[in-house]
C-alpha positions as CSV (number, residue, x, y, z in Angstrom):
1,X,-163.2,28.0,-123.0
2,X,-166.0,26.7,-120.9
3,X,-166.8,27.7,-117.4
4,X,-166.3,23.9,-116.3
5,X,-163.0,23.9,-118.2
6,X,-161.8,26.9,-116.4
7,X,-162.7,25.5,-113.0
8,X,-161.2,22.1,-113.6
9,X,-157.5,23.9,-114.7
10,X,-157.4,24.9,-111.1
11,X,-156.5,21.2,-110.3
12,X,-153.8,20.6,-112.8
13,X,-150.9,22.2,-110.7
14,X,-152.4,19.9,-107.9
15,X,-152.2,16.9,-110.0
16,X,-148.6,17.5,-111.0
17,X,-148.0,18.2,-107.2
18,X,-149.4,14.8,-106.2
19,X,-147.5,13.0,-109.5
20,X,-144.2,14.6,-108.2
21,X,-144.7,13.4,-104.5
22,X,-145.4,10.1,-105.4
23,X,-143.1,9.5,-108.4
24,X,-142.9,8.2,-111.8
25,X,-145.1,5.2,-111.2
26,X,-147.8,7.5,-110.2
27,X,-150.3,8.5,-112.9
28,X,-152.5,11.2,-112.1
29,X,-155.5,12.0,-114.6
30,X,-158.0,15.0,-114.5
31,X,-161.3,14.1,-116.4
32,X,-163.9,16.5,-117.9
33,X,-167.0,14.4,-117.6
34,X,-169.0,16.6,-120.0
35,X,-167.3,14.8,-123.0
36,X,-166.9,11.2,-121.9
37,X,-165.2,10.4,-125.4
38,X,-162.5,13.0,-124.7
39,X,-162.8,13.1,-121.0
40,X,-158.9,13.4,-120.2
41,X,-157.9,17.1,-120.2
42,X,-154.9,16.6,-118.2
43,X,-152.4,14.0,-117.4
44,X,-148.8,13.1,-115.6
45,X,-146.9,10.1,-116.2
46,X,-149.6,8.8,-119.1
47,X,-146.7,6.5,-120.3
48,X,-147.9,4.2,-117.4
49,X,-151.1,3.2,-118.8
50,X,-150.2,4.6,-122.6
51,X,-153.1,7.3,-122.3
52,X,-153.0,10.9,-123.5
53,X,-154.9,14.2,-123.2
54,X,-158.1,13.5,-125.4
55,X,-158.7,9.8,-124.6
56,X,-161.9,8.5,-123.3
57,X,-163.4,7.9,-119.8
58,X,-162.8,4.2,-118.3
59,X,-165.4,1.7,-117.6
60,X,-165.4,2.5,-113.8
61,X,-166.2,6.4,-114.8
62,X,-169.0,5.5,-116.9
63,X,-170.4,3.4,-114.1
64,X,-169.9,6.2,-111.5
65,X,-171.7,8.7,-113.7
66,X,-174.5,6.4,-114.3
67,X,-175.2,5.2,-111.0
68,X,-174.4,9.0,-109.5
69,X,-172.5,7.5,-106.7
70,X,-170.9,11.0,-106.3
71,X,-173.7,12.3,-104.5
72,X,-173.0,10.2,-101.3
73,X,-169.4,10.5,-101.5
74,X,-166.5,12.7,-101.9
75,X,-164.2,9.9,-103.4
76,X,-163.5,6.3,-103.6
77,X,-160.1,5.1,-102.7
78,X,-157.7,2.1,-102.9
79,X,-159.4,0.0,-105.4
80,X,-157.7,-2.2,-108.1
81,X,-157.5,-1.5,-112.0
82,X,-155.7,-3.2,-114.6
83,X,-153.8,-1.6,-117.8
84,X,-154.0,-3.0,-121.5
85,X,-150.5,-4.6,-120.8
86,X,-151.7,-6.5,-117.8
87,X,-150.3,-4.0,-115.6
88,X,-151.8,-3.9,-111.9
89,X,-153.0,-0.4,-110.4
90,X,-154.0,0.7,-106.9
91,X,-156.4,3.4,-108.0
92,X,-158.3,6.3,-106.2
93,X,-160.9,8.9,-107.6
94,X,-161.9,12.2,-106.2
95,X,-165.2,13.9,-107.2
96,X,-164.5,17.3,-108.3
97,X,-167.7,19.4,-107.9
98,X,-168.2,23.1,-108.5
99,X,-169.2,25.8,-106.2
100,X,-172.8,24.9,-106.6
101,X,-172.0,21.1,-105.7
102,X,-172.4,19.7,-109.1
103,X,-170.0,17.1,-110.4
104,X,-168.0,18.7,-113.3
105,X,-164.8,16.5,-113.2
106,X,-162.7,13.6,-111.5
107,X,-159.2,13.4,-110.5
108,X,-157.9,10.1,-110.6
109,X,-154.6,8.5,-109.3
110,X,-153.3,5.1,-110.7
111,X,-150.2,3.9,-109.0
112,X,-148.4,0.9,-110.9
113,X,-147.8,-1.8,-108.2
114,X,-147.1,-4.4,-110.8
115,X,-143.7,-5.2,-109.6
116,X,-144.7,-4.4,-106.0
117,X,-147.3,-7.5,-106.3
118,X,-144.3,-9.9,-107.9
119,X,-141.8,-8.7,-104.9
120,X,-144.7,-9.3,-102.2
121,X,-145.1,-13.1,-103.7
122,X,-141.2,-13.5,-103.3
123,X,-141.4,-12.1,-99.8
124,X,-144.3,-14.5,-99.0
125,X,-142.5,-17.5,-100.1
126,X,-139.7,-16.6,-97.7
127,X,-141.8,-15.8,-94.9
128,X,-143.4,-19.3,-95.5
129,X,-140.3,-21.1,-96.0
130,X,-141.4,-22.8,-98.9
131,X,-139.4,-23.2,-102.2
132,X,-138.6,-19.8,-104.1
133,X,-140.1,-19.9,-107.5
134,X,-140.0,-16.6,-109.4
135,X,-143.4,-15.5,-110.8
136,X,-144.3,-16.8,-114.3
137,X,-143.9,-13.4,-115.7
138,X,-142.8,-10.3,-113.5
139,X,-143.0,-7.8,-116.4
140,X,-146.5,-8.9,-117.5
141,X,-148.6,-10.7,-115.0
142,X,-151.8,-11.9,-115.4
143,X,-154.7,-9.5,-115.2
144,X,-156.4,-9.5,-111.9
145,X,-159.6,-10.8,-112.3
146,X,-161.2,-8.7,-109.6
147,X,-160.1,-5.5,-111.0
148,X,-162.7,-2.8,-111.0
149,X,-161.5,-0.4,-113.8
150,X,-159.8,-0.7,-117.1
151,X,-157.3,1.9,-118.1
152,X,-157.6,2.0,-121.9
153,X,-157.4,4.8,-124.4
154,X,-160.0,5.9,-127.0
155,X,-163.9,5.6,-126.7
156,X,-163.7,2.6,-129.2
157,X,-161.3,0.3,-127.0
158,X,-163.5,1.5,-124.1
159,X,-166.7,0.2,-125.7
160,X,-165.1,-2.9,-127.0
161,X,-163.7,-4.0,-123.7
162,X,-167.3,-3.3,-122.0
163,X,-169.2,-5.1,-124.4
164,X,-166.8,-8.0,-124.6
165,X,-166.6,-8.3,-121.0
166,X,-170.5,-8.6,-120.4
167,X,-170.9,-10.8,-123.4
168,X,-168.4,-13.3,-122.0
169,X,-170.6,-14.0,-119.2
170,X,-172.6,-16.1,-121.6
171,X,-171.5,-19.1,-123.6
172,X,-174.3,-18.5,-126.1
173,X,-173.4,-16.8,-129.4
174,X,-175.2,-13.5,-129.9
175,X,-177.0,-14.5,-132.8
176,X,-178.8,-17.4,-131.0
177,X,-179.6,-15.3,-128.1
178,X,-183.4,-14.8,-127.3
179,X,-185.1,-11.3,-127.2
180,X,-185.5,-11.6,-123.6
181,X,-181.6,-12.5,-123.1
182,X,-180.4,-9.8,-125.3
183,X,-182.7,-7.3,-123.3
184,X,-181.1,-8.3,-120.1
185,X,-177.6,-7.6,-121.7
186,X,-178.8,-4.4,-122.9
187,X,-179.7,-3.6,-119.4
188,X,-176.5,-4.6,-117.9
189,X,-174.6,-2.5,-120.4
190,X,-176.7,0.4,-119.9
191,X,-175.9,0.2,-116.1
192,X,-172.2,0.2,-117.2
193,X,-172.5,3.5,-119.2
194,X,-172.3,2.4,-122.5
195,X,-174.9,4.3,-123.8
196,X,-173.2,7.4,-122.6
197,X,-171.1,7.3,-125.5
198,X,-171.9,8.2,-128.9
199,X,-170.9,4.9,-130.6
200,X,-172.6,2.7,-127.8
201,X,-175.9,2.1,-129.7
202,X,-174.5,1.1,-133.0
203,X,-171.6,-1.0,-131.3
204,X,-173.9,-2.9,-129.1
205,X,-176.3,-3.5,-132.2
206,X,-173.3,-5.0,-134.0
207,X,-172.5,-7.2,-131.0
208,X,-175.8,-8.7,-130.7
209,X,-176.6,-9.0,-134.2
210,X,-179.7,-6.7,-134.1
211,X,-180.6,-3.4,-135.7
212,X,-180.1,0.0,-134.0
213,X,-183.9,0.8,-133.6
214,X,-183.9,-2.6,-131.5
215,X,-181.5,-1.5,-129.3
216,X,-183.5,1.7,-128.6
217,X,-186.8,-0.1,-128.2
218,X,-185.2,-2.6,-125.8
219,X,-183.9,0.7,-123.7
220,X,-187.5,1.9,-123.9
221,X,-188.5,-1.1,-122.1
222,X,-186.1,-0.5,-119.3
223,X,-187.5,2.7,-118.5
């Protein structure tokens, strides 16, 4: 067992403690950042997002690692996240650092507020005196387009989500993009932390209809 893993295991009881206090609608996850493809090493109430031990980091975790935002902050709190089934979450992340101040892991809290948002909409209708119309779907509301994190399972799901999200910003088919446009897309994907994952280069190459060596060449141009 690695030294980092032993250090992170000290936070498992804290994660269970938090989950027990907040309740079954709160998922608490401990990530080991040394292995982004299988970063989840402990999870309470994983049924909420459908994730389990051995699953990958999220898109936000990759961005945090790439941007090294943890140098300035101890945590980030109360941001929006969404799940595979359209759930809405109020999420927070604590940066776990070792005795030397090096980041080794993350503890993430994801509180399912899907039904709370539906209830809040009903209450707002009542307070405003308007007609009381139920939401289109209480159980599966549309995904909040302002979400900052997507809670998925394995690394392939994560890569697919990030690549699809970035490519959706252009209406031009990948095989008709110019080299300059493809370089810009590779730049954004790099900033999203896609290439921290082992399958990142091959999936990006396939999505952009280019070869893997071309992806590496584009990355070299960005340095």
